[in-house]
N, C-alpha and C positions, 0 to 999 in steps of 0.2 A: 504494499499499499504507500503510495506517495504522496507527499504534502500537497502537490499540486491537484491531485483527485480530492482531497479534503476541501481545497478552496473551491473547485469546481462544485462539489456537492451543494455548500453553502451557499455560492453565489445562485445554483440555478434554484435551490429552496427559497431565496429571499427574493428572487425575481419573478420565479413562477413559470418562466419559460427559457428554453436555450437560448432562444434570440437576445432575451434581455440580459441573461447572463453574459453572453457573448459582448454584446454591447459595453456591460459594467465592467468587465474585466479586459476587455480590449484584444482579445484572442478570437479565433474562428470558431463557430459555431461547430463545425465538424469535430474540433479537437475538443471541445467540451463533450460532445456526443460520445465520442470514441472514450474519453475518461471515465465518464459515468459508467459506460458500458463494462470497462474494463474492471472498476471497483463492484460493480454488482456481479459480474461473474466471478470476482476473487471471493465474495462473502456469500455467493450462491443466493441471494433473494434480491428481489427488485427495490430500489430505495424511494423510486418516483411511479405514480400512475400516470399514463399519457392520456389527454382527453383533448376535444376540440380546440379549447382554448389555451392549452399548455400543458403544464405537468402539475400533481400535486403529491405530498410526500406520503409514503404509506407507513401504517403502524410501525414496521420494523423500521424503516426509515425516520421516523421520529425518534426512536431510541438511539438509533446511531447517530442522528444530527445532535442530540444532545452531547455526546462525548465528544464529537468532532469540534463543537462550538468552544468546548473547552479547551482542546488542545489547540485551537487556532489562537483563542487568546492567551495562553500561556506562551504561544509562539511571539505574538506579538510583545508581549512583556519582556521577553528573553530578550528580542531585538532593541527594545527600549533600554534595557538595562545595558547591554553592551555599548549602545549609544553613550548613556550615561560615562561608562567607566572611559570612553574615547573623550571624555570631556566636552561632549556635545548635548546640549540643552534640549534637543528637540525629543519628541515624544509625545504618549498622551496619558492622562490618567482619566478615570471615570468615577464620578461621585454621585451617588443617589440618597436624596435627603427630602425630609419632610418639609412642607410649606413654612410652617413654623421656625423649624431650624434654620431654613434659608435666610428669613427675615432677621433671626436673631444674630448668626453667625456670619453669614456669607460677605457681607460688605467688609468684616475684618480680615477674612483670610485670603481673599483673592489677590490684593494687592502685595503683600509680601511673597507669596506664592509667584505671582507674574515677575516680581522682581528676580527670584531665585532661577526661575525657568521662564526665560522670557520668550522663547520659540515654542514653548509646549503648547499643545491642545488640551485643555479640560472639557470633558463630556458631562454637562450635569442632567440629571433626570430628577424629577419632582415625583413624590409620592410617598406612602406610609411603606412598612415593612413588606406587608404581604404584596404589594407592587413590586419592590426591589428585590426580594428574595430570589427570585428566578434568576437573575442578573448576577446576583453575588454566588450562588451555587454553580454558575456556569463560568464565572470568571469574567463575565462582561463588564462587571462593575467592581471597582477595586474595594469601595467600602459604602456604607450607609450611615448616615447620621440622622437620628429622629427618635420619637418615642417608640418604646418596644415593651410589649408584654413578655418578659423573659421566659415563661412557661412556654412558649412556643417556637423557642429558637432549636435549632440542630445542634448535636456534639462536634459537628464540622465548623461552627461559627463562634467566634472570640467577641464575647458581649463586654463592653468597657462604659461603664456608667459615668456620664459627664455631670449632669447637674439634674435635680428635681424641677419640677415644673407644675404649674396650676392654672386652671382656666377659668375664664371670666364669661358671663352674660353679657352678650353684644346686642344693642339696639341702633337703629338710626339715630343720628344726631336730632337733637329735638323731640324725641320719642315722648308721647303721655307718660310712659313708666319709668322715665329715667331716672327721676330721684327714689325709686322704689329700694327699700333697705332689707325687705324679707320676701322669702319665695311666697308668702300668702299673698303677697301684694301682686305676684305675677301670676296667679292662680287661672285667672281667665284670659291670658293672653294666648297668642298661636305661635306656633314654634316652626323653626327649621331645625332639622336633626341631621347632625353629620353623621352619615351611617358608614364609618371608616373602619369597621370591623375591629376596632383594638379597644380593648377594656379602658376603662375610664372615659370614654368618648361616646358609648352607645349603650352598652348594658346597664350603667348607673344613671344614665339620664332620666329615666323616669322613677330610678331608685331614691334619688336625693328629693324627689317630691313625696313619695310613699315614706321616708324616713320623718319627714314633715308633718304627715299627717294629712297631707293633701291629694286631691285626685290626681291622676296621672296627667301629665301635660298634653294639650290639644297637639298633635304634629300633623302639619299641614302639607310640608314639603321633607323630602329625604334628599338630601345633597351628597354626592359623592366626591366632592372636593370641598377643601375649605373657600375657595374662591367663589365656588357656586353658592355657598351659605352666604359669603359676604355681600353678595350681589344680589341676593335674595332679600336681604335684611335691609341694606340701605335703599332699596326702592319699595320698602312697604312696613307696616308696623308690626312685623315679624320679629321674633327673638331668635337668639342661638346661643351655642357654648362653643368657644373655640380656646386654643392656646393662648395665654396672656400676650405672645410675641406679636399678635396681630394689633396690637396697640401700637408697636413698635413702628410698623409700616407707615413710609412717608406719606403726608396728606390725607392718612386714613381718619384721623380723629375729625375731619372736616364733613365725613359723611357718616361714619360709625362711632361709637362711643362705649364703653363698659357700663354697665349697669353695677355699682358698687353695693353688693349685698353685704350682711353682717355675717357671713359664712364663708369658708375657703373651699373650693372645689379641685380637689387634686386631679392631676394628670398625669398620665404615664411618664416616667423618667425620661430624659433624652439621651441616647446612648451612641456609641461608635460600635458598628458590627462590621467584622471582617472574617474571610476564611482563615483556619487555623493551618489547613494543609496546602496552601498555595503562598509561597513565600512572595510578599510584596516587593515590587520595584523599589529603588531609592527614591522615585519621584513619590510612588505612593506613601512610603515611608515617611517622607518629608509632610507632605499633606495631612497625613494621619497625626504627626506631632503638632502640626500647626492648628489643626482641628482640636486637639486634646488640650493646648494651653489656652487656645482663645476661649473653649467651652467651658473650662473650670473658672477662668476668669469670669466669664458671662454668669456663671451661677455665683458665685461670691457677690458680684454686684447685684443680683436678683436678692440673695439672702439680706445683703445690707440694706436695701429698700423695702423689704417684707416688715 
């Protein structure tokens, strides 16, 4: 099995056609067809099913593709590491992080990283751990930074606590309930519930009302991203619950503000998560250390302000 065959399998799977893979790689379609035929013959199974509009990956092909993707990503990192030791600052690093983590940390992380690696490419993706986990496991992402329920992690992942967090109830600026101080005053409100599938953000949304002896909140919108929740709230009288970092988003307070209740709403701790069995490149190691120092300092500031 040759490395160019793995490259061709990944290109065809991503493009969905041999012609598209040919254009993407800049090589003849006949060469890609021959490469795929050879690797399928070696494996003794078809990796793709042909149809009128192109190809789709078979079930066995999906299994092979997961491993091939990991190999491809590790080879990229190996190349980046060699370039690093050649005193070349080129290469790439991939960071997945939650929206709240991006708001709180990204502006402090990017400038020093860019000074250290001015020619590097940083690949950023936004989402919670459930979205980032496949990329971490395949090696596509170097690390994840964001809230984490540690009970769902794999033994292949190293989890490092950065700082504890809290949530706030948000409303549009000038909301009639903006001066409320108890949950009881919000009992008749309508809500946008962030359906993030992370403990502290969904499961206990209704529990905080139940604990206060109040009826369950009236949820009229389920938002699968914090941004959608923000947009729904700023244009209506709906309320929502989000990590406190959304207060820090530039210009946000002109459209949305927290309701300062007389109770604390815990949030999942913000962590760094990375693979334990894949050695990080020097670039990824530097980024991890930068995030660690920035995150710990951010946590200390939040604690001092509370």
